[in-house]
GUNU-122601 format. One line per field, with one value per residue (C-alpha): residue number from 1; residue in three letters; y, x, z. Coordinates in Angstrom, 1 decimal, padded with zeros to 4 digits, always signed. Each point is the difference from the previous one (the first is absolute). Example, Ala and Ser with C-alpha at 12.3 -4.5 7.8 and 13.67 -1.06 7.14 Angstrom:
<rs>
nr: 1;2;
rest: Ala;Ser;
Y: -004.5;+003.4;
X: +012.3;+001.4;
Z: +007.8;-000.7;
</rs>
This chain:
<rs>
nr: 1;2;3;4;5;6;7;8;9;10;11;12;13;14;15;16;17;18;19;20;21;22;23;24;25;26;27;28;29;30;31;32;33;34;35;36;37;38;39;40;41;42;43;44;45;46;47;48;49;50;51;52;53;54;55;56;57;58;59;60;61;62;63;64;65;66;67;68;69;70;71;72;73;74;75;76;77;78;79;80;81;82;83;84;85;86;87;88;89;90;91;92;93;94;95;96;97;98;99;100;101;102;103;104;105;106;107;108;109;110;111;112;113;114;115;116;117;118;119;120;121;122;123;124;125;126;127;128;129;130;131;132;133;134;135;136;137;138;139;140;141;142;143;144;145;146;147;148;149;150;151;152;153;154;155;156;157;158;159;160;161;162;163;164;165;166;167;168;169;170;171;172;173;174;175;176;177;178;179;180;181;182;183;184;185;186;187;188;189;190;191;192;193;194;195;196;197;198;199;200;201;202;203;204;205;206;207;208;209;210;211;212;213;214;215;216;217;218;219;220;221;222;223;224;225;226;227;228;229;230;231;232;233;234;235;236;237;238;239;240;241;242;243;244;245;246;247;248;249;250;251;252;253;254;255;256;257;258;259;260;261;262;263;264;265;266;267;268;269;270;271;272;273;274;275;276;277;278;279;280;281;282;283;284;285;286;287;288;289;290;291;292;293;294;295;296;297;298;299;300;301;302;303;304;305;306;307;308;309;310;311;312;313;314;315;316;317;318;319;320;321;322;323;324;325;326;327;328;329;
rest: Met;Lys;Lys;Ile;Leu;Val;Ile;Arg;Phe;Ser;Ser;Ile;Gly;Asp;Ile;Val;Leu;Thr;Thr;Pro;Val;Ile;Arg;Ser;Leu;Lys;Thr;Gln;Leu;Asp;Cys;Arg;Ile;Asp;Thr;Val;Thr;Lys;Ser;Ala;Asn;Ala;His;Leu;Tyr;Glu;Asn;Asn;Pro;Tyr;Val;Asn;Lys;Val;Phe;Gly;Phe;Glu;Asn;Ser;Glu;Thr;Glu;Val;Ile;Ser;Arg;Leu;Lys;Asp;Glu;Gln;Tyr;Asp;Phe;Val;Val;Asp;Leu;Gln;Lys;Asn;Leu;Arg;Ser;Tyr;Lys;Ile;Lys;Lys;Ala;Leu;Lys;Val;Ala;Ser;Ala;Ser;Phe;Pro;Lys;Val;Asn;Ile;Glu;Lys;Trp;Leu;Leu;Val;Asn;Leu;Lys;Val;Asn;Tyr;Leu;Pro;Glu;Val;His;Val;Val;Thr;Arg;Tyr;Phe;Lys;Ala;Val;Glu;Ser;Leu;Gly;Val;Thr;Asn;Asp;Gly;Glu;Gly;Pro;Asp;Phe;Phe;Ile;Pro;Ala;Lys;Asp;Lys;Val;Asp;Val;Thr;Thr;Ile;Asp;Lys;Arg;Leu;Glu;Lys;Gly;Tyr;Val;Gly;Phe;Val;Val;Gly;Gly;Gln;His;Phe;Thr;Lys;Ile;Phe;Pro;Pro;Glu;Lys;Ala;Ala;Gln;Val;Ile;Asn;Lys;Leu;Asp;Leu;Pro;Val;Val;Leu;Leu;Gly;Gly;Lys;Glu;Asp;Tyr;Glu;Arg;Gly;Arg;Asp;Val;Ile;Lys;Arg;Thr;Pro;Gly;Lys;Thr;Val;Phe;Asn;Ala;Cys;Gly;Arg;Phe;Asn;Leu;Asn;Gln;Ser;Ala;Ser;Leu;Val;Lys;Gln;Cys;Arg;Val;Leu;Ile;Thr;Asn;Asp;Thr;Gly;Leu;Met;His;Ile;Gly;Ala;Ala;Phe;Asn;Lys;Pro;Met;Val;Ser;Ile;Trp;Gly;Asn;Thr;Val;Pro;Ala;Phe;Gly;Met;Tyr;Pro;Tyr;Met;Pro;Arg;Asn;Lys;Asp;Arg;Phe;Tyr;Ile;Ser;Glu;Val;Lys;Asn;Leu;Ser;Cys;Arg;Pro;Cys;Ser;Lys;Leu;Gly;Tyr;Ser;Arg;Cys;Pro;Lys;Lys;His;Phe;Lys;Cys;Met;Met;Glu;Gln;Asp;Val;Asp;Thr;Ile;Val;Lys;Arg;Val;Gly;Asp;Tyr;Tyr;Ile;
Y: +000.0;+003.3;+002.4;-000.3;+002.2;+000.1;+001.3;+001.5;+003.1;+000.9;+000.6;+001.3;-003.0;-002.6;+001.6;-000.1;-003.7;-000.7;+001.1;-003.4;-001.6;+002.7;-000.2;-003.8;+000.1;+002.5;-001.7;-003.6;+000.4;+003.1;+001.3;+003.3;+000.8;+002.5;+000.8;+001.4;+001.8;+003.0;+003.3;+001.1;-003.0;+000.0;+001.7;-003.1;-001.9;+002.8;+000.1;-003.8;-000.9;-003.4;+001.6;+001.1;+001.9;+000.9;+000.4;+002.1;+000.7;+002.5;-001.5;-003.2;-002.7;+000.6;+003.2;-002.1;-003.2;+001.2;+001.0;-003.3;-001.9;+001.9;-001.4;-003.7;-001.6;-003.7;-000.4;+001.8;-000.3;+001.0;+001.0;+001.8;-002.7;+001.9;+000.9;+002.9;-002.2;-002.7;+002.5;+000.9;-003.7;-000.7;+002.9;-001.1;-003.5;-001.5;-002.5;+001.2;-001.2;+001.4;-000.8;-001.8;+002.5;-000.8;+002.2;-002.9;-000.8;+003.6;+000.2;-003.0;+001.4;+003.4;-001.1;-003.4;+000.2;-003.3;+000.0;-001.9;+002.4;-001.4;+000.9;+001.7;+003.6;+001.5;+000.3;-003.9;+000.0;+002.5;-002.3;-002.6;+002.3;-000.6;-003.6;-001.2;+002.2;-001.8;+003.2;-000.5;+002.3;+001.2;+000.7;+003.6;+001.7;+003.1;+002.9;+003.7;+002.5;+003.7;+002.4;+002.3;+003.1;-001.4;-001.0;+002.1;+001.5;-000.6;+003.0;+002.3;-001.1;+000.2;-000.5;-002.2;-002.7;-000.6;-002.1;-002.3;+000.0;-002.2;+000.2;-000.1;-000.6;+001.6;-000.3;-002.6;-000.4;-001.1;+001.3;-003.5;-000.7;+003.2;+000.1;+002.8;+003.2;-000.5;-003.5;+001.3;+002.7;-002.6;-001.8;+003.1;+001.3;-003.2;+000.3;+002.1;+000.2;+002.5;-000.8;+001.0;-000.4;-001.3;+000.2;+001.9;+003.4;-001.6;-001.0;+003.4;+000.8;-003.4;+000.7;+003.4;-001.8;-002.5;+002.9;+001.8;-003.1;-000.4;+003.2;+000.1;-002.8;+000.4;-000.7;+001.4;-000.1;-000.9;-001.0;+001.8;+001.6;-002.6;-002.1;-003.8;-000.4;+002.6;-001.7;-003.2;+001.7;+000.9;-003.6;-001.3;+002.3;-000.7;-002.4;-001.6;+000.3;-000.1;-000.5;-000.8;-002.6;+002.3;+000.7;+001.5;-003.3;-001.9;+002.7;-000.5;-003.7;+000.7;+001.7;-002.8;+002.6;-001.2;+000.7;-000.3;-000.7;+001.0;-001.9;+001.1;-001.5;-002.1;-002.9;-001.2;-003.3;+001.8;-000.4;+003.7;+000.4;+001.4;-002.1;-000.5;-003.5;+000.2;+002.1;-001.4;+001.0;+003.7;+000.7;-000.5;-000.2;+001.9;-001.1;-000.7;-003.6;-002.1;+002.8;-001.6;+002.9;-000.1;+000.0;+002.0;+000.7;-001.0;+003.8;+002.4;+002.4;+003.7;-000.9;-003.0;-002.0;-001.0;+003.6;-001.2;-000.2;-002.5;-001.3;+003.3;+001.4;-003.2;-000.1;-000.6;+003.2;-001.3;-002.9;+002.4;+002.2;-003.0;-001.2;+003.4;+000.1;-003.5;+000.9;+003.5;-000.4;
X: +000.0;+001.5;-003.0;-002.8;-003.1;-001.4;-003.6;-001.4;-002.2;-000.7;+000.1;+003.0;+000.2;-000.7;+002.8;+002.5;-000.9;+001.0;+003.6;+001.2;-001.1;+001.6;+003.3;+000.1;-000.8;+002.8;+002.7;-000.8;-000.6;+002.1;-002.6;-001.7;-003.0;-002.6;-003.3;-003.3;-002.1;-002.3;+001.8;-000.7;+002.0;+002.8;+002.5;-000.2;+001.8;+002.1;+002.2;+000.5;+003.5;-001.3;-002.5;+001.2;-003.0;-003.5;-003.0;-002.9;-003.5;-002.6;-003.3;+000.3;+002.6;-000.7;+002.1;+003.2;-000.7;+001.5;+003.2;+000.1;-000.3;+003.1;+002.0;-000.4;-000.1;+000.9;-002.2;-002.8;-000.3;-003.6;-000.2;-003.3;-002.1;-003.1;-001.7;+002.5;+003.1;-001.6;-000.5;+003.7;+001.0;-002.4;+001.5;+003.6;-000.5;+002.9;+000.3;-001.3;-000.9;-002.0;-000.5;-002.9;-002.6;-002.1;-003.1;-002.5;+001.7;+000.0;-003.7;-000.7;+001.8;-001.6;-003.6;-000.2;+002.9;+001.4;+003.7;+001.5;+002.8;+003.5;+002.2;+002.6;+000.9;-001.0;+003.7;+000.2;-002.8;+001.6;+002.9;-002.2;+000.0;+003.8;+000.2;+000.1;+003.1;+001.9;+000.0;-000.4;-000.6;+003.4;-001.7;+001.3;-003.4;-001.2;+002.1;-000.6;+002.5;+000.0;+001.8;+002.5;-002.0;-002.9;+002.1;-001.4;+002.2;-002.3;+001.6;-001.8;-003.2;+001.4;+003.6;-001.3;-000.9;+003.7;+000.0;-002.8;-003.7;-003.1;-001.5;-003.8;-001.9;-003.4;-001.3;-001.4;-002.2;-003.1;-001.5;-000.5;+003.8;+000.9;+000.8;-002.3;+001.7;-001.4;+001.6;+003.3;+000.1;-000.6;+003.1;+002.1;-001.0;+001.4;+003.3;+002.9;+001.4;+000.0;-002.5;-000.2;-003.4;+000.2;-002.5;-001.1;-001.7;-003.3;+001.2;+001.2;-003.2;+000.0;+003.6;-001.1;-002.7;+002.5;+002.2;-002.9;-000.7;+003.7;+000.8;+003.5;+001.3;+002.7;-002.0;+000.5;-002.5;+001.9;-003.2;+000.0;+003.3;+001.9;-000.3;+000.0;+003.7;+000.6;-002.5;+001.8;+003.2;-001.6;-001.2;+003.5;+001.4;-002.5;+000.8;-003.5;-002.9;-003.7;-002.0;-003.5;-000.2;+001.2;+002.8;+002.5;-000.4;+001.5;+002.7;+000.8;+000.4;+002.3;+002.3;-000.4;-001.4;-001.3;-003.7;-003.5;-002.4;-003.6;-002.9;-003.6;-002.6;+002.5;+002.0;+003.6;-001.4;-000.5;+003.9;+000.9;+001.6;+003.5;+002.4;+003.2;+001.1;+003.3;-001.3;-003.4;+000.4;+000.4;-003.7;-003.1;-003.5;-002.5;-003.6;-003.3;-000.6;-003.3;-002.2;-002.8;-000.1;+003.7;+001.1;-002.8;+001.8;+003.3;+000.7;-001.9;-002.9;-000.5;-001.8;-000.6;-003.0;-001.0;+000.5;+001.9;+003.6;+001.0;+002.9;+001.8;-001.6;+000.6;+003.8;+002.2;+001.8;+002.2;+001.3;+000.8;+001.9;+001.9;+001.0;+001.3;+002.0;+001.5;+001.0;+001.3;+003.8;
Z: +000.0;-001.1;+000.4;+002.5;+000.7;+003.5;+000.3;+003.2;-000.2;+003.7;+002.9;+001.9;+002.3;-002.7;-002.2;+002.9;+000.5;-003.7;+000.6;+001.3;-003.3;-002.0;+001.9;-000.3;-003.7;-000.6;+002.2;-001.0;-003.7;-000.7;-002.4;-000.8;+002.2;-001.1;+001.9;-000.9;+002.6;+000.4;-000.5;+003.6;+001.2;-002.6;+002.5;+002.2;-002.8;-001.5;+003.1;-000.1;-001.4;-001.0;-002.3;-003.5;-001.3;+001.4;-002.2;+001.7;-001.2;+001.2;-000.7;-002.1;-000.8;-003.6;+000.3;+000.2;-001.9;-003.3;+001.8;+001.9;-003.3;-001.3;+002.9;-001.2;+003.5;+000.5;+003.0;+001.9;+003.8;+000.9;+003.7;-000.5;-001.6;-001.1;-003.3;-000.7;+000.5;-002.2;-002.8;+000.1;-000.1;-002.8;-002.0;+000.6;-001.0;+002.0;+002.7;+003.4;+003.4;+003.0;+003.6;+001.8;+001.1;+003.0;-000.7;+000.6;+003.3;+001.0;-000.8;+002.1;+003.0;-000.3;-000.7;+001.6;+002.5;-001.3;-000.4;-002.9;-000.6;-000.4;+002.9;-002.1;-000.8;-003.3;-000.9;+000.1;-002.4;-002.2;-000.4;-001.6;-003.1;-000.5;+001.0;-003.6;-000.4;+002.7;+002.2;+003.7;+002.9;+001.5;+003.3;+000.2;+000.2;-001.9;-001.3;+000.2;-001.4;+001.0;-002.4;+001.6;-000.6;+002.1;+003.1;+002.8;+002.8;+003.1;+001.7;-002.5;+001.8;+003.5;+001.4;+002.7;-002.6;-000.6;+003.1;-001.3;-000.4;-000.6;-003.5;+000.2;-003.3;+000.6;-003.6;-002.3;-003.0;+001.9;+003.2;+001.4;-000.2;+001.8;+003.7;+001.4;+001.2;+003.6;+000.1;-001.5;+002.6;+002.8;-001.2;-000.3;+003.5;+001.5;-002.0;+001.3;-003.4;-002.9;-002.7;-003.7;-001.6;-003.6;-002.8;-003.0;-000.4;+000.6;+003.4;+001.2;+001.9;+001.7;+001.1;+001.4;+002.0;+001.4;+001.1;+001.7;+002.0;+001.1;+001.9;+001.4;-002.2;-002.7;-003.1;-003.5;-002.8;-003.2;-001.9;-003.3;+000.4;-001.9;-003.1;+000.2;-000.3;+002.6;+002.4;-000.7;+001.1;+003.3;+000.4;-000.7;+002.7;+002.7;+002.9;-000.1;-002.4;+001.1;-003.1;-001.5;-002.8;-002.7;-002.4;+002.5;+002.0;-002.9;-000.6;+003.8;-000.6;-002.9;+002.5;+002.6;+002.3;+003.4;-000.1;+001.5;-002.8;+000.8;-001.7;-000.1;-002.4;-002.0;+001.3;-000.5;-001.2;-003.4;-000.3;+000.0;+003.4;+000.3;-002.0;+001.9;-000.6;+001.8;+002.8;+000.9;+003.7;-000.9;-000.5;+002.1;-001.4;+002.2;-000.7;+001.8;-000.5;+000.2;-001.3;-002.0;-002.5;-000.8;-002.8;-001.5;-003.2;-001.8;-000.5;+002.3;+000.3;+000.6;+003.2;+002.3;-001.5;+003.6;+001.4;+003.0;-001.6;+002.6;-002.1;+000.7;+003.1;+002.0;-000.9;+003.0;+000.6;+002.8;-002.1;-002.9;+002.4;+001.5;-003.4;-001.0;+003.1;-000.6;-003.5;+000.6;+000.1;
</rs>
């Protein structure tokens, strides 16, 4: 194989989790690796030294098909496995492989609370797509590469952070996957450590809410102040990461960062928990078990369907605080 195309359109976390496959392809086959993704996510591959070229599209995969045809690939690795990726494979007319999706099993767990999901991480399933090429998992976990221009000097936020801090991801794509501000504040009020709140522009007000609830604590709201690479730089430099099930969680895993991973309406059984194969003792899953309504979705909702939000409101704050203290070195 001289030239391979890897397909993964979204999202941030899923793309980060494709990097072990990309690295293994490159190092074990010594071939050219190109990727195709949504333009908004192209930067996640552009900084990766194992990727030669990135094709991005705005609205439809048809925008890039003619250019992909010109590349004359030997093989296509489909890590998206949907109608859009099928159209690309059909157009390129070369050998391809995908990974086993578990949508039916997820549906059964969400709707009938019957668990037939394989007890493996999604990365393990991704590697099924390159099995026929003789490529195996090197066990090194995911990659995330920060360009020099996006490395953040934490002293520009506050000089006290130079001695160490806790990174706290307060954002997420869905409300039911986000640790509520009042609960986040309870954790911070029991920590005698500086905290940097992390998230996008849409999380800025949530960060302000947390700070209002933590008077006298050393807490800095970095939400919306930094781009994704810069936020990743802050994750890389923190001593411990507290995070919702979101993209920065997987970026934290790429840095083997000790973390407390907080789960609401979704469950780790879906296979998307922090992937740290050589450091499985460096993360703790915080979840409210034995709720009859959980999981209520494989993704998330804009509000709790049951209106009680027990999966987040009943999180054990004291255990989270203890785990942070255990990891903080």
